[in-house]
C-alpha positions as a Python dict, from the first residue, in 0.01 Angstrom:
ca = {
    (1, 'M'): (0, 0, 0),
    (2, 'A'): (348, 89, 38),
    (3, 'R'): (443, 475, -60),
    (4, 'S'): (679, 365, -332),
    (5, 'K'): (393, 136, -500),
    (6, 'A'): (133, 435, -456),
    (7, 'H'): (376, 660, -637),
    (8, 'E'): (432, 409, -912),
    (9, 'N'): (45, 364, -957),
    (10, 'L'): (-17, 736, -940),
    (11, 'H'): (219, 822, -1237),
    (12, 'K'): (68, 481, -1434),
    (13, 'L'): (-285, 579, -1385),
    (14, 'A'): (-292, 940, -1381),
    (15, 'P'): (-283, 964, -1781),
    (16, 'I'): (-547, 708, -1819),
    (17, 'L'): (-769, 899, -1583),
    (18, 'Y'): (-651, 1222, -1765),
    (19, 'D'): (-764, 1074, -2112),
    (20, 'T'): (-1082, 933, -1982),
    (21, 'L'): (-1192, 1279, -1863),
    (22, 'V'): (-1116, 1440, -2175),
    (23, 'H'): (-1302, 1170, -2370),
    (24, 'L'): (-1611, 1210, -2175),
    (25, 'E'): (-1570, 1585, -2192),
    (26, 'L'): (-1562, 1582, -1808),
    (27, 'L'): (-1241, 1761, -1754),
    (28, 'P'): (-1293, 2061, -1536),
    (29, 'Y'): (-1241, 2406, -1620),
    (30, 'R'): (-906, 2526, -1465),
    (31, 'E'): (-855, 2900, -1586),
    (32, 'L'): (-1144, 3143, -1689),
    (33, 'T'): (-975, 3465, -1790),
    (34, 'T'): (-1294, 3670, -1913),
    (35, 'P'): (-1626, 3695, -1784),
    (36, 'E'): (-1750, 3576, -2111),
    (37, 'A'): (-1541, 3245, -2024),
    (38, 'L'): (-1695, 3192, -1692),
    (39, 'K'): (-2042, 3266, -1839),
    (40, 'A'): (-1983, 2980, -2107),
    (41, 'A'): (-1859, 2751, -1869),
    (42, 'L'): (-2165, 2779, -1652),
    (43, 'Q'): (-2405, 2709, -1938),
    (44, 'G'): (-2606, 2407, -1856),
    (45, 'G'): (-2470, 2357, -1523),
    (46, 'D'): (-2664, 2391, -1178),
    (47, 'R'): (-2367, 2390, -936),
    (48, 'L'): (-2048, 2580, -936),
    (49, 'L'): (-1731, 2451, -743),
    (50, 'I'): (-1446, 2676, -693),
    (51, 'D'): (-1119, 2542, -537),
    (52, 'A'): (-907, 2844, -428),
    (53, 'T'): (-641, 2635, -243),
    (54, 'E'): (-371, 2724, -488),
    (55, 'R'): (-315, 3060, -633),
    (56, 'A'): (-26, 3120, -912),
    (57, 'Y'): (232, 3361, -782),
    (58, 'H'): (527, 3445, -939),
    (59, 'R'): (820, 3594, -738),
    (60, 'S'): (989, 3900, -882),
    (61, 'Q'): (1357, 3871, -963),
    (62, 'N'): (1376, 4228, -789),
    (63, 'E'): (1443, 4212, -435),
    (64, 'A'): (1272, 4526, -340),
    (65, 'K'): (941, 4382, -498),
    (66, 'Q'): (974, 4073, -335),
    (67, 'R'): (1006, 4253, 1),
    (68, 'E'): (670, 4436, -50),
    (69, 'H'): (483, 4093, -92),
    (70, 'D'): (648, 3919, 209),
    (71, 'R'): (437, 3913, 500),
    (72, 'G'): (716, 3827, 741),
    (73, 'K'): (541, 3518, 837),
    (74, 'K'): (878, 3326, 883),
    (75, 'T'): (1072, 3562, 1044),
    (76, 'A'): (807, 3720, 1284),
    (77, 'D'): (880, 3454, 1556),
    (78, 'V'): (1240, 3483, 1544),
    (79, 'E'): (1237, 3842, 1571),
    (80, 'D'): (986, 3827, 1869),
    (81, 'H'): (1193, 3548, 2024),
    (82, 'G'): (1525, 3732, 1976),
    (83, 'Q'): (1357, 4045, 2148),
    (84, 'G'): (1247, 3846, 2441),
    (85, 'A'): (1574, 3707, 2506),
    (86, 'A'): (1763, 4057, 2534),
}
């Protein structure tokens, strides 16, 4: 399947899948903000799957706060490379 056709099919079929999951009450919980919500979500279930691949993170508009959270991964190689060349 060509990439453009796959993209077209995804946008055509995703709403149908979503509506079906809602209708069958099979839509997974996305966010559980309290321990009580977690307990309610686990009622009657024998398996818990946690997807931790994405985490919501909102960058601060304050430059100093952004630097506090920056791990420096993007610039570490550049800085090391620059020191080795000197």
